[in-house]
N, CA, C and O of each residue as an XYZ file, in Angstrom:
424
protein
N     -56.899    -54.702     22.401
C     -57.303    -53.276     22.385
C     -56.283    -52.437     22.054
O     -55.221    -52.548     22.666
N     -56.427    -51.476     21.055
C     -55.463    -50.568     20.629
C     -55.104    -49.460     21.609
O     -55.941    -49.326     22.502
N     -54.033    -48.611     21.660
C     -53.700    -47.625     22.584
C     -54.815    -46.626     22.345
O     -55.260    -46.085     23.357
N     -55.309    -46.310     21.243
C     -56.167    -45.304     21.004
C     -57.637    -45.596     21.883
O     -58.290    -44.811     22.570
N     -57.828    -46.758     21.632
C     -59.225    -47.239     22.459
C     -59.000    -47.161     23.948
O     -59.916    -46.717     24.640
N     -57.866    -47.551     24.513
C     -57.613    -47.486     25.980
C     -57.484    -45.914     26.279
O     -57.982    -45.457     27.308
N     -56.828    -45.120     25.392
C     -56.858    -43.584     25.774
C     -58.475    -43.241     25.962
O     -58.854    -42.707     27.004
N     -59.222    -43.509     25.111
C     -60.570    -42.934     24.961
C     -61.488    -43.521     26.135
O     -62.314    -42.809     26.706
N     -61.278    -44.924     26.467
C     -62.115    -45.545     27.512
C     -61.671    -44.710     28.952
O     -62.484    -44.353     29.805
N     -60.225    -44.490     29.012
C     -59.859    -43.772     30.324
C     -60.325    -42.356     30.327
O     -60.741    -41.821     31.355
N     -60.260    -41.787     29.247
C     -60.825    -40.392     29.292
C     -62.388    -40.258     29.590
O     -62.964    -39.379     30.231
N     -62.923    -41.408     28.928
C     -64.624    -41.283     28.885
C     -64.832    -41.749     30.544
O     -65.877    -41.375     31.077
N     -63.988    -42.449     31.250
C     -64.441    -42.859     32.682
C     -64.025    -41.740     33.677
O     -64.606    -41.573     34.749
N     -62.892    -40.921     33.213
C     -62.627    -39.731     34.183
C     -63.561    -38.513     34.028
O     -63.553    -37.602     34.857
N     -64.359    -38.520     32.954
C     -65.134    -37.276     32.808
C     -66.571    -37.741     32.836
O     -66.942    -38.865     32.497
N     -67.413    -36.675     33.314
C     -68.829    -37.035     33.568
C     -69.639    -35.879     33.009
O     -69.217    -34.724     33.071
N     -70.755    -36.183     32.485
C     -71.705    -35.183     32.109
C     -72.656    -34.709     33.348
O     -72.462    -35.247     34.438
N     -73.435    -33.956     33.252
C     -74.382    -33.350     34.217
C     -75.151    -34.562     34.893
O     -75.260    -34.684     36.113
N     -75.682    -35.458     33.939
C     -76.652    -36.445     34.454
C     -75.817    -37.550     35.187
O     -76.293    -38.126     36.166
N     -74.725    -37.806     34.767
C     -73.768    -38.841     35.230
C     -73.210    -38.352     36.797
O     -73.112    -39.147     37.732
N     -72.901    -37.035     36.881
C     -72.420    -36.443     37.978
C     -73.562    -36.315     38.948
O     -73.341    -36.570     40.131
N     -74.771    -35.941     38.557
C     -75.919    -35.995     39.518
C     -76.183    -37.323     39.996
O     -76.438    -37.502     41.187
N     -76.145    -38.287     39.157
C     -76.180    -39.676     39.738
C     -75.119    -40.142     40.584
O     -75.346    -40.932     41.500
N     -74.115    -39.753     40.362
C     -72.802    -40.140     41.248
C     -73.119    -39.500     42.758
O     -72.872    -40.198     43.741
N     -73.654    -38.199     42.919
C     -73.693    -37.466     43.987
C     -75.035    -37.773     44.653
O     -75.290    -37.378     45.790
N     -75.872    -38.478     43.921
C     -77.262    -38.769     44.268
C     -78.049    -37.501     44.516
O     -78.656    -37.241     45.555
N     -77.960    -36.717     43.401
C     -78.809    -35.395     43.426
C     -79.517    -35.477     42.187
O     -79.282    -36.293     41.296
N     -80.548    -34.436     42.175
C     -81.403    -34.366     40.987
C     -80.454    -33.389     40.008
O     -79.342    -32.945     40.294
N     -81.108    -33.210     38.940
C     -80.266    -32.681     37.853
C     -80.287    -31.090     38.154
O     -79.272    -30.457     37.864
N     -81.266    -30.491     38.656
C     -81.390    -29.149     38.916
C     -80.411    -28.843     40.054
O     -79.748    -27.809     39.969
N     -80.265    -29.626     41.078
C     -79.335    -29.395     42.095
C     -78.065    -29.478     41.752
O     -77.288    -28.690     42.291
N     -77.548    -30.468     40.759
C     -76.379    -30.467     40.178
C     -75.962    -29.355     39.326
O     -74.766    -29.068     39.293
N     -76.965    -28.574     38.505
C     -76.642    -27.574     37.816
C     -76.616    -26.289     38.754
O     -76.000    -25.301     38.353
N     -77.204    -26.264     39.880
C     -76.881    -25.142     40.861
C     -75.484    -25.230     41.479
O     -74.913    -24.177     41.763
N     -74.937    -26.317     41.689
C     -73.584    -26.630     42.194
C     -72.487    -26.113     41.039
O     -71.464    -25.495     41.334
N     -72.800    -26.403     39.935
C     -71.918    -26.112     38.681
C     -72.011    -24.384     38.548
O     -71.031    -23.656     38.392
N     -73.358    -23.955     38.645
C     -73.420    -22.520     38.461
C     -72.807    -21.757     39.648
O     -72.204    -20.696     39.482
N     -72.988    -22.357     40.901
C     -72.347    -21.498     41.910
C     -70.803    -21.512     42.106
O     -70.169    -20.734     42.818
N     -70.243    -22.665     41.251
C     -68.704    -22.647     41.170
C     -68.290    -23.657     42.144
O     -67.082    -23.873     42.239
N     -69.220    -24.401     42.985
C     -68.859    -25.196     43.988
C     -68.222    -26.679     43.383
O     -67.526    -27.400     44.097
N     -68.488    -26.943     42.287
C     -68.064    -28.190     41.417
C     -67.520    -27.506     40.017
O     -68.207    -26.888     39.204
N     -66.287    -27.744     39.957
C     -65.771    -27.226     38.513
C     -66.100    -27.983     37.506
O     -65.945    -29.204     37.525
N     -66.633    -27.277     36.438
C     -66.983    -27.939     35.186
C     -66.671    -26.987     34.071
O     -66.442    -25.786     34.216
N     -66.686    -27.671     32.913
C     -66.292    -26.977     31.548
C     -67.648    -27.186     30.849
O     -68.213    -28.271     30.706
N     -68.082    -25.985     30.437
C     -69.441    -25.965     29.556
C     -68.795    -25.954     28.004
O     -68.097    -25.010     27.631
N     -69.064    -26.964     27.243
C     -68.571    -27.005     26.063
C     -69.603    -26.328     25.081
O     -69.190    -25.812     24.042
N     -70.799    -26.328     25.369
C     -71.859    -25.627     24.644
C     -73.082    -25.522     25.498
O     -72.995    -25.916     26.661
N     -74.339    -24.980     25.006
C     -75.469    -24.880     25.882
C     -75.878    -26.423     26.256
O     -76.506    -26.542     27.308
N     -75.635    -27.449     25.623
C     -76.080    -28.590     26.068
C     -75.291    -29.764     26.758
O     -75.754    -30.779     27.276
N     -73.889    -29.338     26.623
C     -72.750    -30.279     27.117
C     -72.082    -29.524     28.190
O     -71.575    -28.425     27.965
N     -72.065    -30.145     29.484
C     -71.149    -29.739     30.565
C     -70.373    -30.927     31.026
O     -70.958    -31.994     31.210
N     -69.098    -30.806     31.221
C     -68.432    -31.892     31.472
C     -67.519    -31.630     32.717
O     -67.001    -30.524     32.870
N     -67.332    -32.615     33.574
C     -66.546    -32.381     34.752
C     -65.642    -33.592     35.163
O     -66.008    -34.729     34.867
N     -64.672    -33.415     35.721
C     -63.614    -34.686     36.260
C     -64.341    -35.434     37.452
O     -64.862    -34.915     38.439
N     -64.257    -36.682     37.150
C     -64.597    -37.462     38.387
C     -63.860    -37.152     39.640
O     -64.458    -37.144     40.715
N     -62.672    -36.913     39.558
C     -61.783    -36.585     40.609
C     -62.303    -35.210     41.290
O     -62.273    -35.109     42.517
N     -62.747    -34.229     40.536
C     -63.279    -32.943     41.081
C     -64.571    -33.297     42.118
O     -64.751    -32.805     43.232
N     -65.364    -34.231     41.470
C     -66.514    -34.501     42.290
C     -65.985    -35.353     43.629
O     -66.460    -35.102     44.737
N     -65.308    -36.035     43.502
C     -64.493    -36.766     44.758
C     -64.030    -35.677     45.742
O     -64.396    -35.684     46.917
N     -63.235    -34.765     45.240
C     -62.794    -33.621     46.024
C     -63.915    -32.702     46.767
O     -63.856    -32.279     47.922
N     -64.854    -32.519     45.904
C     -66.129    -31.911     46.286
C     -66.723    -32.587     47.490
O     -67.005    -31.971     48.518
N     -66.886    -33.757     47.340
C     -67.427    -34.736     48.472
C     -66.693    -34.625     49.761
O     -67.225    -34.397     50.847
N     -65.405    -34.810     49.543
C     -64.413    -34.844     50.682
C     -64.545    -33.383     51.462
O     -64.702    -33.336     52.682
N     -64.476    -32.388     50.765
C     -64.479    -31.102     51.154
C     -65.569    -30.846     52.023
O     -65.471    -30.586     53.222
N     -66.699    -30.937     51.306
C     -67.956    -30.781     51.960
C     -68.220    -31.709     53.124
O     -68.778    -31.231     54.111
N     -67.913    -32.850     53.113
C     -68.041    -33.828     54.247
C     -67.414    -33.309     55.284
O     -68.045    -33.249     56.339
N     -66.056    -32.821     55.242
C     -65.314    -32.270     56.448
C     -65.871    -31.025     56.864
O     -65.824    -30.723     58.056
N     -66.354    -30.324     56.086
C     -67.065    -28.825     56.453
C     -68.252    -29.289     57.266
O     -68.381    -28.806     58.390
N     -69.116    -30.152     56.838
C     -70.258    -30.527     57.803
C     -69.956    -31.335     58.798
O     -70.684    -31.205     59.782
N     -69.031    -32.213     58.877
C     -68.485    -32.709     60.153
C     -67.871    -31.759     61.142
O     -68.053    -31.956     62.343
N     -67.240    -30.864     60.770
C     -66.623    -29.744     61.576
C     -67.823    -28.846     62.198
O     -67.734    -28.391     63.339
N     -68.851    -28.642     61.442
C     -70.042    -27.755     61.898
C     -70.759    -28.702     62.892
O     -71.210    -28.190     63.916
N     -70.907    -30.018     62.695
C     -71.758    -30.867     63.706
C     -70.857    -31.063     65.014
O     -71.370    -31.242     66.118
N     -69.577    -31.019     64.821
C     -68.946    -31.358     66.091
C     -68.833    -29.886     66.931
O     -68.748    -29.803     68.156
N     -68.852    -28.850     66.070
C     -68.699    -27.412     66.856
C     -70.198    -27.194     67.696
O     -70.258    -26.763     68.847
N     -71.249    -27.544     66.958
C     -72.546    -27.546     67.526
C     -72.702    -28.471     68.769
O     -73.444    -28.174     69.705
N     -71.941    -29.634     68.721
C     -72.276    -30.618     69.877
C     -71.307    -30.130     70.985
O     -71.620    -30.314     72.161
N     -70.192    -29.541     70.674
C     -69.464    -29.049     71.931
C     -69.769    -27.602     72.490
O     -69.284    -27.136     73.520
N     -70.686    -26.947     71.609
C     -71.177    -25.638     72.183
C     -72.145    -25.687     73.388
O     -72.163    -24.859     74.299
N     -73.013    -26.856     73.262
C     -73.975    -26.894     74.426
C     -73.646    -27.999     75.272
O     -73.140    -29.011     74.787
N     -73.900    -27.891     76.555
C     -73.809    -29.166     77.535
C     -74.965    -29.982     77.279
O     -75.927    -29.532     76.657
N     -74.922    -31.233     77.752
C     -75.840    -32.235     77.439
C     -77.115    -31.739     77.756
O     -78.012    -31.771     76.913
N     -77.312    -31.228     79.022
C     -78.697    -30.975     79.490
C     -79.321    -29.781     78.514
O     -80.536    -29.668     78.351
N     -78.345    -28.902     77.881
C     -78.947    -27.694     77.120
C     -79.357    -28.245     75.755
O     -80.187    -27.640     75.076
N     -78.748    -29.470     75.307
C     -79.374    -29.987     74.088
C     -80.827    -30.623     74.381
O     -81.710    -30.576     73.525
N     -81.002    -31.160     75.518
C     -82.355    -31.571     75.831
C     -83.329    -30.600     76.007
O     -84.475    -30.792     75.601
N     -82.951    -29.437     76.644
C     -83.731    -28.201     76.735
C     -84.301    -27.837     75.270
O     -85.473    -27.600     74.978
N     -83.205    -27.853     74.445
C     -83.749    -27.165     73.061
C     -84.579    -28.154     72.468
O     -85.553    -27.741     71.839
N     -84.378    -29.424     72.548
C     -85.444    -30.535     72.067
C     -86.701    -30.319     72.630
O     -87.647    -30.120     71.869
N     -86.883    -30.324     73.947
C     -88.028    -30.024     74.562
C     -88.800    -28.696     74.174
O     -89.981    -28.695     73.829
N     -88.033    -27.604     74.265
C     -88.728    -26.297     73.703
C     -89.049    -26.568     72.390
O     -90.151    -26.108     72.086
N     -88.486    -27.143     71.516
C     -88.967    -27.063     70.211
C     -90.270    -27.918     69.931
O     -90.978    -27.723     68.943
N     -90.520    -28.884     70.893
C     -91.842    -29.549     70.897
C     -93.023    -28.686     71.399
O     -94.139    -28.822     70.898
N     -92.806    -27.893     72.282
C     -93.851    -27.145     72.982
C     -94.278    -25.905     72.013
O     -93.468    -25.060     71.632
N     -95.501    -25.911     71.707
C     -96.153    -24.764     70.879
C     -95.989    -23.489     71.710
O     -96.199    -23.487     72.923
N     -95.580    -22.320     70.972
C     -95.433    -21.129     71.850
C     -97.049    -20.495     71.777
O     -97.749    -20.534     70.764
N     -97.412    -19.973     72.953
C     -98.632    -19.332     73.050
C     -98.776    -18.016     72.149
O     -97.852    -17.219     71.990
N    -100.072    -17.883     71.568
C    -100.177    -16.678     70.667
C     -99.965    -15.368     71.314
O    -100.246    -15.252     72.507
N     -99.487    -14.351     70.632
C     -99.250    -12.966     71.036
C    -100.560    -12.235     71.180
O    -101.192    -11.903     70.178
N    -101.004    -11.964     72.457
C    -102.365    -11.238     72.736
C    -102.066     -9.932     73.132
O    -102.949     -9.318     73.731
N    -100.879     -9.326     72.893
C    -100.837     -7.986     73.290
C    -101.707     -6.989     72.530
O    -102.249     -6.080     73.159
N    -101.872     -7.108     71.199
C    -102.648     -6.302     70.530
C    -104.255     -6.229     70.930
O    -105.011     -5.324     70.577
N    -104.599     -7.318     71.701
C    -105.916     -7.305     72.215
C    -106.058     -6.786     73.661
O    -107.160     -6.583     74.172
N    -104.936     -6.590     74.266
C    -105.122     -6.021     75.662
C    -105.765     -4.494     75.639
O    -105.494     -3.650     74.784
N    -106.649     -4.316     76.723
C    -107.181     -3.153     76.844
C    -106.682     -2.267     78.085
O    -106.659     -2.734     79.224
N    -106.303     -1.019     77.803
C    -105.687     -0.227     78.834
C    -106.647      0.153     80.032
O    -106.226      0.829     80.970
């Protein structure tokens, strides 16, 4: 294998198009486009049809987002005592009675 071929294959494996990035993150194409449009995932738009991103940037996004979500879960867990969590679960199962105030007669 020549040095040029090795360089091309290394570059090709380090960069991903939208479809490949969506597959790597296990997302749909539209969700991937939204991440790129919002700036959450850095990408280069070469033209209207080609968007390229680095595999490393996607891995960094996964790490950053995973840590953020883990911190949120940890914070929610520590905010409520165990019995409070059970009350919330029970309250969510009970349907609320309808508001009958408009039908009350004075």
